[in-house]
C-alpha positions as CSV (number, residue, x, y, z in Angstrom):
1,M,0.0,0.0,0.0
2,R,2.9,2.4,0.5
3,K,3.4,2.6,-3.3
4,L,-0.2,3.6,-3.6
5,F,0.3,6.1,-0.8
6,S,3.2,7.9,-2.5
7,P,1.4,9.3,-5.6
8,L,-1.4,10.5,-3.3
9,V,1.1,12.6,-1.4
10,K,2.5,14.0,-4.6
11,S,-1.0,15.0,-5.8
12,L,-1.8,16.6,-2.5
13,V,1.5,18.6,-2.4
14,N,0.7,20.0,-5.8
15,K,-2.6,21.3,-4.6
16,E,-1.7,22.2,-1.0
17,P,1.9,23.5,-0.8
18,K,1.7,24.0,3.0
19,T,2.5,20.3,3.4
20,V,5.5,18.9,5.2
21,F,6.7,15.3,5.1
22,L,8.8,13.8,7.9
23,T,10.3,10.3,7.8
24,G,12.2,8.4,10.5
25,D,14.9,7.3,8.0
26,L,12.5,5.1,6.1
27,G,10.8,5.0,2.7
28,F,13.4,3.5,0.4
29,N,12.0,2.6,-3.0
30,A,8.7,4.3,-2.3
31,L,9.2,7.9,-1.3
32,E,12.1,9.1,-3.7
33,E,9.7,11.0,-6.0
34,V,8.0,12.6,-3.0
35,R,11.4,13.8,-1.7
36,E,12.3,15.2,-5.1
37,L,9.0,17.0,-5.4
38,M,8.9,18.5,-1.9
39,G,12.6,19.5,-1.6
40,E,13.2,21.1,1.8
41,R,9.7,20.3,2.9
42,F,10.7,16.6,3.0
43,I,12.8,16.0,6.1
44,N,14.6,12.9,7.2
45,V,14.7,13.3,11.0
46,G,16.6,10.0,11.5
47,V,15.8,7.3,14.0
48,A,14.2,9.8,16.4
49,E,10.5,9.1,16.3
50,Q,9.6,11.0,19.5
51,S,11.4,14.1,18.2
52,M,9.7,13.6,14.8
53,V,6.2,13.9,16.3
54,S,7.1,16.9,18.4
55,I,8.7,18.6,15.4
56,A,5.6,17.8,13.4
57,A,3.3,19.3,16.0
58,G,5.4,22.5,16.0
59,I,5.2,22.8,12.2
60,A,1.5,22.1,12.2
61,K,1.0,24.8,14.8
62,E,2.4,27.2,12.2
63,G,-0.4,26.3,9.7
64,F,1.0,23.3,7.9
65,Q,-0.3,19.8,7.6
66,V,2.4,17.2,8.4
67,F,3.0,13.6,7.6
68,C,5.1,11.4,9.9
69,Y,6.2,8.2,8.2
70,S,7.8,5.1,9.7
71,I,7.2,1.4,10.4
72,A,3.9,1.1,12.2
73,P,5.2,0.2,15.8
74,F,7.8,2.9,15.6
75,V,5.4,5.8,14.7
76,T,2.9,4.7,17.3
77,F,4.2,3.0,20.5
78,R,7.6,4.7,20.7
79,C,6.2,8.2,20.6
80,L,2.8,7.8,22.2
81,E,3.3,10.6,24.8
82,Q,4.3,13.1,22.1
83,I,1.2,12.0,20.0
84,R,-1.1,12.5,22.9
85,N,0.3,15.7,24.4
86,D,1.7,17.5,21.4
87,V,-0.7,16.5,18.6
88,C,-4.0,15.2,19.9
89,F,-4.6,17.6,22.8
90,H,-4.1,20.5,20.3
91,N,-6.1,18.8,17.5
92,L,-3.3,19.4,15.0
93,P,-3.2,18.1,11.4
94,V,-0.5,15.6,11.9
95,Y,-0.9,12.3,10.0
96,L,0.9,9.2,11.3
97,I,1.6,6.8,8.5
98,G,2.5,3.3,9.8
99,N,3.8,0.9,7.2
100,G,3.4,-2.9,7.8
101,G,0.5,-2.9,10.2
102,G,-0.4,-6.1,12.1
103,Y,2.1,-8.9,11.5
104,G,3.3,-7.3,8.3
105,Y,7.0,-7.5,9.2
106,G,6.7,-11.2,9.8
107,V,10.0,-12.8,11.0
108,M,11.4,-9.5,12.3
109,G,9.3,-10.3,15.4
110,S,7.2,-8.5,18.0
111,S,9.3,-5.3,18.0
112,H,8.3,-4.8,14.4
113,H,4.7,-5.9,14.7
114,A,1.7,-3.6,15.4
115,I,-1.2,-5.6,16.7
116,E,-2.2,-3.2,19.5
117,D,-1.8,0.1,17.5
118,V,-5.5,0.9,17.0
119,A,-6.3,0.2,20.6
120,V,-3.5,2.5,21.7
121,L,-4.4,5.4,19.4
122,S,-8.1,5.3,18.9
123,G,-8.8,6.3,22.5
124,L,-6.8,9.5,22.2
125,P,-8.7,12.8,21.8
126,N,-9.4,13.9,18.3
127,M,-7.7,10.8,16.7
128,H,-9.1,8.7,13.9
129,C,-7.5,5.4,12.7
130,Y,-7.7,4.3,9.1
131,I,-7.2,0.7,8.2
132,P,-7.5,0.2,4.4
133,S,-8.6,-3.3,3.5
134,F,-8.0,-3.1,-0.3
135,S,-5.9,-1.2,-2.7
136,E,-9.0,0.9,-3.5
137,D,-9.4,1.9,0.1
138,V,-6.1,3.7,0.3
139,A,-7.2,6.8,-1.6
140,T,-10.6,6.9,0.2
141,C,-8.8,6.9,3.6
142,F,-6.1,9.3,2.5
143,N,-8.6,11.8,1.1
144,D,-10.8,11.8,4.2
145,M,-7.8,12.0,6.5
146,T,-6.3,15.0,4.7
147,S,-9.7,16.8,4.3
148,M,-10.4,16.5,8.1
149,K,-7.2,18.4,9.0
150,R,-7.0,16.7,12.4
151,P,-4.9,13.9,14.0
152,A,-5.0,10.7,12.1
153,Y,-3.3,7.3,11.8
154,L,-3.1,5.5,8.5
155,R,-2.2,1.8,8.9
156,L,-0.7,0.4,5.6
157,G,-0.5,-3.3,4.8
158,L,-0.7,-5.5,1.8
159,A,-2.3,-3.9,-1.3
160,K,-4.8,-6.5,-2.5
161,P,-7.6,-5.5,-5.0
162,N,-11.2,-5.7,-3.9
163,V,-12.6,-8.8,-5.5
164,F,-16.0,-8.6,-3.8
165,P,-19.0,-7.5,-5.9
166,S,-19.3,-4.2,-4.2
167,N,-16.7,-1.4,-3.8
168,L,-18.0,1.9,-2.3
169,N,-16.2,5.1,-1.4
170,E,-17.2,4.7,2.2
171,F,-15.8,3.4,5.6
172,F,-18.5,1.0,6.7
173,Y,-20.3,-0.8,3.9
174,N,-21.5,-4.2,2.7
175,L,-19.3,-6.0,0.3
176,T,-21.9,-8.7,-0.4
177,S,-25.7,-8.9,-0.1
178,C,-27.8,-12.0,0.1
179,K,-31.5,-12.6,-0.3
180,N,-31.6,-14.9,2.8
181,P,-28.3,-14.5,4.7
182,K,-27.3,-17.0,7.3
183,I,-24.1,-15.3,8.7
184,T,-22.9,-11.7,9.0
185,V,-19.1,-11.0,8.8
186,A,-17.5,-7.7,9.7
187,A,-13.7,-7.2,9.0
188,S,-11.1,-4.6,8.6
189,G,-7.7,-4.6,7.0
190,P,-6.1,-6.9,4.3
191,V,-7.1,-10.0,6.3
192,I,-10.6,-9.5,4.7
193,S,-9.1,-11.1,1.6
194,N,-8.9,-14.3,3.6
195,V,-12.6,-14.0,4.4
196,Y,-13.3,-13.7,0.7
197,E,-11.3,-16.8,-0.1
198,A,-12.9,-18.8,2.7
199,I,-16.4,-17.9,1.5
200,K,-15.6,-18.7,-2.1
201,N,-13.8,-22.0,-1.4
202,S,-16.6,-23.1,0.8
203,G,-19.4,-22.2,-1.7
204,L,-21.0,-19.9,0.8
205,T,-21.4,-16.8,-1.3
206,Q,-25.2,-17.0,-1.1
207,H,-25.2,-17.3,2.7
208,V,-22.7,-14.8,4.1
209,E,-23.0,-11.0,4.1
210,V,-19.6,-9.3,4.5
211,F,-19.0,-5.7,5.8
212,N,-15.8,-3.7,5.4
213,I,-14.9,-1.2,8.1
214,S,-11.8,0.9,7.4
215,K,-12.1,3.7,10.0
216,I,-12.1,3.4,13.8
217,P,-13.8,4.7,15.7
218,Y,-16.6,4.6,13.0
219,S,-19.5,7.0,13.5
220,K,-22.3,4.4,14.0
221,L,-23.6,1.0,12.9
222,T,-25.0,1.3,9.5
223,Q,-28.7,0.4,8.9
224,D,-27.6,-2.3,6.4
225,F,-25.4,-3.9,9.0
226,I,-28.2,-3.7,11.6
227,N,-30.6,-5.3,9.2
228,S,-28.1,-8.0,8.4
229,I,-27.5,-9.1,12.0
230,L,-31.2,-8.9,12.8
231,S,-31.7,-11.3,10.0
232,T,-28.8,-13.7,10.6
233,K,-28.5,-13.5,14.4
234,K,-24.9,-14.7,13.8
235,L,-21.9,-12.4,13.6
236,V,-18.2,-13.1,13.0
237,I,-15.6,-10.4,13.2
238,A,-12.1,-10.7,11.7
239,E,-9.2,-8.3,12.4
240,E,-5.4,-8.4,12.5
241,H,-5.4,-6.8,15.9
242,I,-5.8,-7.8,19.5
243,S,-9.3,-8.2,20.8
244,I,-9.0,-5.3,23.3
245,G,-9.6,-1.9,21.8
246,G,-10.2,-3.2,18.2
247,L,-13.1,-3.4,15.8
248,G,-14.8,-6.3,17.6
249,Q,-15.0,-4.5,20.9
250,Q,-16.5,-1.4,19.4
251,I,-19.1,-3.4,17.5
252,A,-19.9,-5.5,20.5
253,H,-20.5,-2.3,22.6
254,D,-22.7,-0.8,20.0
255,I,-24.8,-3.9,19.5
256,L,-25.3,-4.2,23.2
257,K,-26.2,-0.6,23.5
258,A,-28.8,-1.0,20.7
259,G,-30.4,-3.9,22.5
260,I,-29.8,-6.3,19.7
261,Q,-29.6,-10.0,20.7
262,L,-27.5,-12.5,18.8
263,D,-27.5,-16.3,18.8
264,Y,-23.8,-16.4,17.9
265,F,-20.9,-13.9,18.3
266,E,-17.3,-14.7,17.4
267,T,-14.2,-12.6,17.0
268,L,-11.1,-13.7,15.1
269,F,-8.2,-11.6,16.2
270,A,-4.4,-11.4,16.6
271,K,-3.5,-13.7,19.5
272,G,0.1,-12.5,19.9
273,Y,2.7,-15.2,20.2
274,P,1.1,-18.3,21.9
275,D,4.2,-20.5,21.6
276,G,6.8,-17.7,21.7
277,L,7.8,-18.3,18.0
278,Y,8.0,-15.8,15.2
279,G,7.4,-16.5,11.5
280,S,5.9,-15.0,8.4
281,Q,2.7,-13.0,8.5
282,Q,0.8,-16.0,7.2
283,F,2.3,-18.1,10.1
284,H,0.9,-15.6,12.7
285,L,-2.4,-15.4,10.9
286,K,-2.8,-19.2,11.1
287,Q,-1.8,-19.2,14.8
288,S,-4.5,-16.6,15.4
289,G,-7.2,-18.5,13.4
290,L,-7.3,-15.8,10.7
291,D,-6.2,-18.1,7.9
292,I,-8.5,-19.2,5.1
293,D,-9.0,-22.7,6.3
294,N,-10.0,-21.8,9.8
295,I,-12.4,-19.1,8.7
296,S,-13.9,-21.5,6.2
297,T,-14.4,-24.2,8.9
298,L,-15.9,-21.7,11.3
299,L,-18.4,-20.4,8.8
300,K,-19.5,-23.9,7.6
301,Q,-20.0,-24.9,11.3
302,Q,-22.5,-22.1,11.7
303,L,-24.6,-23.3,8.7
304,V,-25.2,-26.7,10.2
């Protein structure tokens, strides 16, 4: 997704010159053209993420919008105090860009993984988190983030095309629609592609309604989603994030608040490192039950 992100920055800079880009010594083979276009407005601050965020806040206070780009855990966890105190409390247009969200950096281990990032950031004042699921979502998230001119976090992952029948320019919408659905699925991030493959491989396309959520916190449950869970009474949520503070927890809260009763509720989420081993992104997704085979098995069980 970072290669889709770069031309969006270039387009924005041409329209809004009061834009500054800071990087924590990252962006090789993705940001070279941005650097050339922006000149002195493109600043490599080095491996100093806490300083990067505070510098960004100061620049933003002078009327600029500022991007802070790094690997997802470095631009979130390492500089959390600066994000909270310098950016969020002052509601400044500083955009945190985290590359390799979830288990994206695979064998590099937990220090390079970001499976708690949305939980950490979404509770901060004035902050919105964007989690593109498909290639097509990147521009939607980017345009909303930069139009709002407020603190934001963009979590970049694998750039897979949307192969579902529906593709809307929204943040909470149904990807599939069935005449008589049996199960409702809500998901965020590229792991939603595993949901699609599981449904297709199991021949469940006429029985499962899938919803894509790419902004947290979202404003409210959509009426289409409410209608779906009222019809199916079964809900499965999939996210490459821990269960605390993620998509599943917000949806569960809103369903309970609305007084909606379900017969079945399951969340598939990042389970960390159950055996203390590190591997590829697919290895960790399988350990967490977010792989195609497990999702397929779970959905088929609910149709029995």
